[in-house]
C-alpha positions as CSV (number, residue, x, y, z in Angstrom):
1,X,95.7,129.3,-19.0
2,X,95.7,130.3,-15.3
3,X,93.7,133.4,-14.4
4,X,96.1,136.2,-13.7
5,X,94.5,136.6,-10.3
6,X,96.2,133.4,-9.1
7,X,99.7,133.8,-10.7
8,X,102.9,134.4,-8.9
9,X,103.2,137.7,-10.8
10,X,99.8,138.9,-9.6
11,X,100.8,137.9,-6.1
12,X,103.9,140.1,-6.4
13,X,101.7,143.0,-7.4
14,X,99.5,142.5,-4.4
15,X,102.5,142.2,-2.0
16,X,103.9,145.5,-3.5
17,X,100.6,147.3,-3.0
18,X,100.2,146.1,0.6
19,X,103.9,147.0,1.3
20,X,103.4,150.5,-0.1
21,X,100.2,151.0,1.9
22,X,101.9,150.0,5.1
23,X,105.0,152.1,4.3
24,X,102.7,155.1,3.9
25,X,101.2,154.4,7.4
26,X,97.7,154.0,6.1
27,X,95.1,151.5,7.1
28,X,92.8,149.8,4.6
29,X,90.1,152.0,6.0
30,X,92.1,155.1,5.3
31,X,92.7,154.0,1.7
32,X,89.1,153.1,1.2
33,X,88.0,156.5,2.4
34,X,90.3,158.2,-0.1
35,X,88.9,156.1,-2.9
36,X,85.3,156.6,-1.8
37,X,84.9,152.8,-1.4
38,X,84.1,150.5,1.5
39,X,87.0,149.0,3.5
40,X,86.0,145.6,2.1
41,X,87.0,146.7,-1.4
42,X,90.6,147.2,-0.2
43,X,90.5,144.0,1.8
44,X,89.4,142.1,-1.3
45,X,92.1,143.6,-3.4
46,X,94.8,142.9,-0.9
47,X,93.4,139.4,-0.2
48,X,93.5,138.5,-3.9
49,X,89.7,138.2,-4.2
50,X,89.3,141.1,-6.5
51,X,91.5,141.8,-9.5
52,X,92.8,145.3,-10.2
53,X,92.6,146.9,-13.6
54,X,95.2,149.5,-14.6
55,X,92.9,152.4,-13.8
56,X,92.1,151.0,-10.4
57,X,95.9,150.4,-9.8
58,X,96.6,154.1,-10.6
59,X,93.8,155.3,-8.2
60,X,95.0,152.9,-5.5
61,X,98.6,154.0,-5.8
62,X,97.6,157.7,-5.6
63,X,95.4,157.0,-2.6
64,X,98.4,155.5,-0.7
65,X,100.5,158.5,-1.7
66,X,102.7,156.6,-4.2
67,X,103.5,157.6,-7.8
68,X,101.8,155.0,-9.9
69,X,104.7,154.8,-12.4
70,X,107.2,154.4,-9.6
71,X,105.2,151.6,-8.1
72,X,104.8,149.9,-11.5
73,X,108.6,150.2,-12.0
74,X,109.1,148.5,-8.6
75,X,106.8,145.7,-9.8
76,X,108.7,145.2,-13.1
77,X,112.0,145.1,-11.2
78,X,110.6,142.5,-8.8
79,X,109.3,140.4,-11.7
80,X,112.6,140.7,-13.6
81,X,114.6,139.6,-10.5
82,X,112.3,136.6,-10.0
83,X,112.8,135.5,-13.6
84,X,116.5,136.0,-13.7
């Protein structure tokens, strides 16, 4: 089985996170500061080098000013559309 870090579904999650960050007008550095992490953490997440768990997803969504459940719903809609 392919690791989920390298699947089209995980790539869709990362695209969504990057899109939401950019829509919020924040840089990777801004998000990292809100998370108390180095900018490289956000870069690795967005570059697909580091896998997010659900708790990290929630923290990241909040740091970019998004409601985690709304962001997750957008992901589900994207995945449903892709599989239809």
